[in-house]
C-alpha positions in Angstrom: 115.1 92.7 -17.1 116.3 96.3 -17.7 113.9 97.6 -19.1 112.1 100.6 -18.1 109.1 101.3 -19.9 106.4 98.0 -20.3 106.3 95.8 -22.9 102.9 96.3 -25.3 102.0 93.1 -27.2 98.5 94.3 -27.5 97.0 97.3 -29.2 100.1 97.1 -32.2 101.6 100.2 -34.2 101.7 100.2 -37.7 105.3 101.5 -39.2 106.2 102.6 -42.2 109.8 102.1 -43.3 111.2 102.7 -46.5 108.1 102.2 -48.4 107.2 98.6 -46.6 104.2 98.0 -43.9 104.8 96.2 -40.4 102.9 95.5 -37.3 104.5 95.6 -34.6 104.7 92.6 -32.3 105.6 94.7 -29.6 106.9 97.9 -28.4 106.8 100.3 -25.6 107.6 103.9 -25.4 111.3 104.0 -25.9 110.9 100.9 -29.2 109.5 98.6 -29.9 110.3 94.7 -32.6 108.8 93.7 -35.2 109.6 91.0 -38.4 110.3 90.1 -41.8 112.7 93.2 -42.3 112.4 93.4 -46.0 116.3 93.7 -46.4 119.3 92.7 -43.7 120.2 95.0 -40.6 123.6 96.0 -38.8 123.2 96.3 -35.0 123.3 99.9 -34.3 122.1 100.9 -37.2 119.8 103.7 -38.0 116.7 103.5 -39.7 113.6 106.2 -39.9 110.2 106.2 -41.3 106.4 106.8 -40.3 104.7 105.5 -37.3 100.8 106.2 -36.0 98.8 103.5 -33.9 95.7 100.6 -35.3 93.0 102.3 -33.7 93.9 106.7 -34.0 94.3 109.2 -37.2 97.9 110.8 -37.6 101.0 109.5 -38.2 104.1 111.2 -37.1 108.3 110.5 -37.4 110.5 108.5 -35.6 114.4 108.0 -35.6 115.1 104.8 -34.0 118.6 101.6 -33.5 118.7 98.5 -34.3 119.2 96.8 -30.6 118.6 93.3 -31.7 118.3 91.0 -34.4 117.1 87.8 -33.6 118.1 84.2 -35.2 114.0 83.9 -36.5 115.2 88.0 -37.6 112.7 89.8 -35.2 114.4 92.7 -34.7 114.2 95.0 -32.0 114.4 98.8 -31.6 115.2 101.4 -29.1 113.6 104.9 -30.5 115.7 107.4 -30.8 113.7 110.4 -31.4 109.9 110.4 -32.3 107.4 113.7 -33.3 106.2 115.4 -30.3 102.4 114.6 -31.0 102.5 111.0 -31.0 105.0 110.7 -28.6 102.4 112.2 -25.9 99.2 110.5 -28.4 101.5 106.6 -26.9 102.1 107.7 -24.0 98.6 107.7 -23.4 97.1 104.3 -25.1 100.6 102.5 -22.4 98.3 104.1 -20.0 95.9 101.8 -20.9 
């Protein structure tokens, strides 16, 4: 496995993208996977939104790039940018 960060499947994140809310299937400090995106995406397409942990207050902004699209429509995205405070909060969650 080429991943630098372990995937976390419990403790989903909530993403708000283009007015739609998504719960992650899994995530790491470098990206996330979601299902049921509301429109067609292309590989390497960039998009942004807000990110929050389910059991924590506050949201932060992020920019991501589509890294994978599975045959069943799941989208794997690589985080390109995330607000510093939210990155710190996610770091703490990932260490549990």
